[in-house]
N, C-alpha and C positions, 0 to 999 in steps of 0.2 A: 424476545418478542413472542416466541411460541409459548413461553411460560405464561404470558399475559393472556393469550388466546385460550390456553388451557384453563386458566382460572375462570375466565368468562364462561366457558362451556360447563365447567364444574358448577358455577353459580346458576347457570341455566337449568342444569339437571336438578339442583336443589329446589329451584323455583317450581319445576314440574312436580317433584315429589311432595312439595308442601303447598301445592296450588290451592286456591280458594275457589271451589266449584260451587256453582249455584244450580247445577243440573241435577241435584239430589232430590230425593222425595221427602226429606225432612231436614231440619236444622242440624240434627245430630249426624245424619248421613253426609251433610255438606262438609263437616269437619273430617270425616273419614270416608271418602267416596268409594263406591264399588265400581270400578271402571270396566266397561264392556270391551270386548275385542275391538269393535269399531272405534270406540273412544281412545283405546290405546294406540290405534293406528293414527288417529287425528293428532294425538299428543306427540307421537314420534315425528310425523310430518311437520307439524308446527314447530316443534323444538328444533328439528334439523334445519328448517328454513331460517328461523330467527337466530338460532345458534351459530350457523355457518356465516351468516351475514355479519352478526355482531363480532364473531371471532375474527373474520377477515378485516373488519374495520379496526378493531383493537390492536391487531398485529402491526398496524402502521404507526402506532403511538409509542413513543419511548417511555421507559419506566418512570422517569421523573415527572413527565406530563401526566401520566396515568395517576400517580399518587397525588399530584397537585389538584387534579380534578376528580378525586375519588368521590367526594360528596355529590358531584354532579354527574356521576357515571350513568345514572338512569335518566338524565335530563338532556342537556344539549347535544353531546356527541352521539348518544344512542338514538335520539330523534333523527339526527342526520343520518346515522347508519341505517335506520329503518328504510330510507329511500332505496337502498340497494336491494331490498326484498321485492320492490314493486315489479321489476321485470320478471321475477320468478312467478309471482302471482298472476301476472298478465298472460303467462303461458298456459295457465290452468283454465278449465271450464269455469265460467263466472260463478255458478252455484257452489262448485267445489272450493274455489278461492274464498268465497263468502264463509263457507263452513269452517275452513281452516283459520280464517281471521277471527271468528267467534271463539274457536277453540284456543287460539293463542291468547286472546284477551281474557278468557275465563281462567287460564292457567298462569297468568302473570308474566307471559312471555312477550310483553310489549313494553315500551318505555313508560316510566313513571315520572310525571311532572312534579318537581319539587320547588320550582320557582314560583313565587307569588305573582298573581296577576296585577297589572298596573291599576292603581286606584281609579283612574278615569274610566275603567271598564266595569266597575262594580255598580250594582243597582239592586233595587228591591221591587218585586212585582208580586201582587196578591199576598203580601206579608211574608214572602219567601225571599231570602237573600241569595243573590247570584254573584259569584266572584267575577263572572264575565257573561256576556249575552249570547255566546256561541254554543249551540247545542247540537246533538246528534238526533236526527229525526227518526220516527218509527220506521220499521222495516229492516233495520240492521240487526238488532238484538230482539228477535221476535218472541223468544221464550224466556227472557229475563235471565240469561245464563252468565252474562259478563258485565254486570252493572259496575262493580268496583273497578275492574280493569279499564273500562271505557271512561269512567269519570276520572280515573287516574291519569289519563292522557292530557287532562287539562280542560275538558269541556265544562262549561258552566252548568249544563244540564243534559241529561240523556233520557230519551223517550223510548220505552220498550213496547213491544207489540207490533202489529195489532194482535190482541189476545181475544180469541173467540171462546164462547162457553164450552163447546166440544172440540176435541182434536179434529183436524181435517188435513187431508193430503194436499189440498190445493189443486191447481190445474196440472195437466200432464207436462212432463219435461220433454224437450228443453223449454224453459220459460223465462230465462234471463239472457239478454243479448247486449253485447257491448257495441257502441258506435265510438270507437276510440278517437278517431280524428275530430269528431265533434264534441268530445268530452261528455257523452251522453250514455244512457242505459235505457233499454226497453225491458219492462218486466210484465209478466201476466201470472204472477205466482198464485194469486187468488186466496190470500189469507191462510197460507199453509202454516201450521203450528200445532203445538202439543196441547193447547187448551188451557182453560182457566185453572184447573186443579194443579197442573204442573207449574204454571207460572206463579200461582199464589204461594206454593211451597217454597219456591226459590226466593220470592220476594220476602217471605217470612224468614228464611235463612239469612238473607242479606240484612234484614232489620236487626236480627240478633247480633250479627257481625258488627253492624254499625253501633248498636247499643253498647257493645263491648269496647268501643273506642278504637276499633281496628280499621274502620273505613275512613276514607278521606271525605272532604266536603263535596257538595254537589246536590242539585235538585234532580229528583227522579220522576219522570212522567210515565203514565200507563195509558196506552192507546187501546181502547176497547172496541171490538168490531162485532159483526154478526156472522153467524154461520151461513154458508151458501144456501142451504135448503130452508132456512128460517123465513117464514112469511111475516111474522110479527117482529119487526126489527127492534121495536121499543123493548120487548121482553128480553131480548138478548143483551141490549145495552143495560137494562135494569139489573139483569143477572150479573153483569160485569161489575156494576157498582156494589151490589150486595156482597159478591165473593171477594172483591179486592178492597172494599171500603175499610176493612179493619186495619189495613196497613196505612191508609190515609189518616186514620185516627192516631196511629202510632207515629207516623212521619208527617203529621199535619203541618210542620214547618217547612217541609221540603218536598211537597208533592203537587203535581197537577194531574187532572184526569181529562182525557181527550176522547171525544166521540167522533169516530170516523164515518162521515156520511158521503164520502167522495171517491172511494176506490173505483177505478175503471174496470177492475177484474172480478167484482162481486155483483151478480145480477140484482137490479133494483135499488142499489144504493143511491145513485145519482138522482133518482126520482124523488128521494126524500128531501130534496133541497127546495122544493116549492114552499111558499109561505105557510099554508095550512099544514102540510105534512111535516115540515120542520118544526113548526110551533108545537104540534101535538107530540112529536118525538121528544123535544127538549123538555116539555112540561112533564112528561111521564118519567124521564130520567131524573129530572130535578126532584120530583115527588119521591122517587125511590131513594134518592140520596137523603132527602130531608126526614124520612122516616127512621133513619138510622141514628144511633147514639154517637155523638162526637164529643171531643174534648172542648174545653172552654174557648179554644181558638176557632171553633166552628168547622163546618165541612170543607173538604178540599174544593178548589175551584173546578168548574166544568168548562171545557173548551169544545168548540166544534171546528173540524177541519173541512174545508171546502175545496171544490175543484176550480181550476182556472178557466174551464171551457163553459163559461156562463154568460148569459145575456145580461143586458143592463137591468131588465126587469127582475131577473134572478137575484142579482146583487142587491137591488132595492128591497126585495122580499126578505133576504137573509139579514140585511142591516136592520130592517124594521123589527124582525123577530128578536134579534140580539139585543136591541135597545128595550123593547117591550118587556122581555123576560129577564133583563139584567144579566145576560150571559157574561161569564167571566172573561172570555177571550175567544179569538178566532185564529186558526192557523191557515195561512194563505201562502202557498196552496199545495194541493196534492199534484200528482203527475197529470200530464195532458194526453188526451187521446188524439189530439191534432198532430200534424207533422210539419213543423216550420220548414221553410224553404231550404234552410241551411243543411237539413238532414235528408232531404228528398232524393239526393243523388246517391245516397248510401243504400245499397240493396237491403240492408238489415232493417231499414225504416219501414219496409212493407210488413214486418212482423206486427201482429196485433198486441195490444197492451198499452201500459202507461209509459210515456216518455219522461225521463228526468234528466237533469244535468244542464249544462250551459245553454242549450237551445231553449230551455224553459224560462230563462231569467227575465227576458223582456215581457213575456206574457204574464207571468206571475207578478211581476212588479207593477204592471198596469192595473191588475186586479187589486193589488195591495193599496195602491194610491186611491183607487175608487172607494174601497171599503173604509179607508181612514177618513175620507171626506164624508161618506154616507153615515158613518157612525159618529161623526163629529169629534173624533179623537177621544171619545169617552170609554172605549173598550180596548184593552191591551191587545195588540196584534202580534202574531209570530210570523215572521217572513221566512218562507221556505221555497226553494226552487231555483236552481242554477247558480248557487253561491259557490265560488271557487277561490276567492281571495278576500283580503280585508277590505279592499275597495268595493267589492260586490256587497259585502255585509253592510258597509257604510251606506251604500245606495238603498239597501232595504230599510235601514233605519231612517234615512231621510225621507223615504216614501211612506213611512208611518209605522214601521215595525219597532217594537220595544225589545223583542228577542229575535234571534235569527237561528235557523237550523240548516245543517248541511247533510248531504248523504252521498250523492254520486261522486262529488269531488273527493270525499274521504275515501271512497272505494278505489279511486285512481291514485290519489296522492299519498294515502297512508297517514300514519301518526304525525309525520313532520309538518303536515299541513296546518295542524291546530295552532301551535305557537306562531307560525307564520301569519295566519289570519288575524290572530289577536294583536300581534305587533303592528301589522299594517292598519288595522282598525284604529288602534290608539293613535297612530301617526296621523291618520285622516282627521280624527276629531281635533287633535291639537293644531294641525295645519289650518283648519278652518275656524279656530278660535272657540270651539266648544269646550266647556269645562266638565261635561258629563254626557252619558248616553241620553239622559232625559232631554237635554237641551237640543239634541239633534233630531229627536223623533218627530217626523212629519215636517221637517224643514222645507221640503220641496212642495208641500201642499198648502203652505200658508200664504 
């Protein structure tokens, strides 16, 4: 048994040394990264956590079983084994744990899904094919460091960012807080990130990697934001389109572009959601996109992400703009600045910032239903907020979502949550007699 564990550790070491890093400054550097001392420490810590967990789990499996399931060694049992790492990460500061998770994903030290998604989960939106409707929302891979590793977990799509034109530190630390009993997180990070130049170089490296046939399937979204000190938000969003649009041309079959106008941690963003302000903003970004040269498939779709803390008038304004300007989609919703009753007894709830996780589910679902009705089902909606199970994802779809994103539940549940959600979602669809995702979209609004 020790021999099996040793082979796993040896394999993990090989994964580390041959890792596919997108934190390089060029595609060539991505192939042979120059690792800084801090990155070496991240590599060591991530490898130790994942390696020890995997080794401990493998040591409980007999040799015959190990050989029998060799093909699945990075699938079923390794997804299960990953659960053992959750308590370790829970002991760490939230931002440190987040950084280690990104490091592990960038270096291939996480499970790799080899099992095909069930046919009932497959769909096509904006001319892009999704193997399943479950995606990872923006905020996890802010700097496009771990695209291949995250898609390899079995997500149908991964959204990187928010990416701002210039690098910025974000708000002072501490700025992430767990409300573990409520399955929630409060953050006031403030669009911390390395900026467009760093993200575009990594996305370019990923594109070359994918063109070489080495990357797996999956749709990649880029969430573009504005810098904290920028007064002209439209110029920052247009800059994002110009700087990253070349990759949309290359990856025109598997891209979405997201405009974030709803972060509670960047001054002035939520004021952009009024009818005139939002219309002016979207028109300018669409104009910037349309000036660029695209392949015959045309430009990538543009989506707008909105907040859940909106009045009925706000929702009507956004729906009117979306229909009038033929917006490609809406993401509903971002975090909330409200504090639902279920979290108010937790002293952490007094921290400022956006609340995500289970307590957000009902609020975001209500907004989702309203927007599906207001847009008359004509605009694809992405349901986000509080999803932690396949049943939750199914409720989002019935409320009007075509695609669904998760974040906080992934932070708590880890890689094993993805196959669980997909299996549960497929069961829900079959249980209620639906033949596809399309059939269930908006079922509760009809």
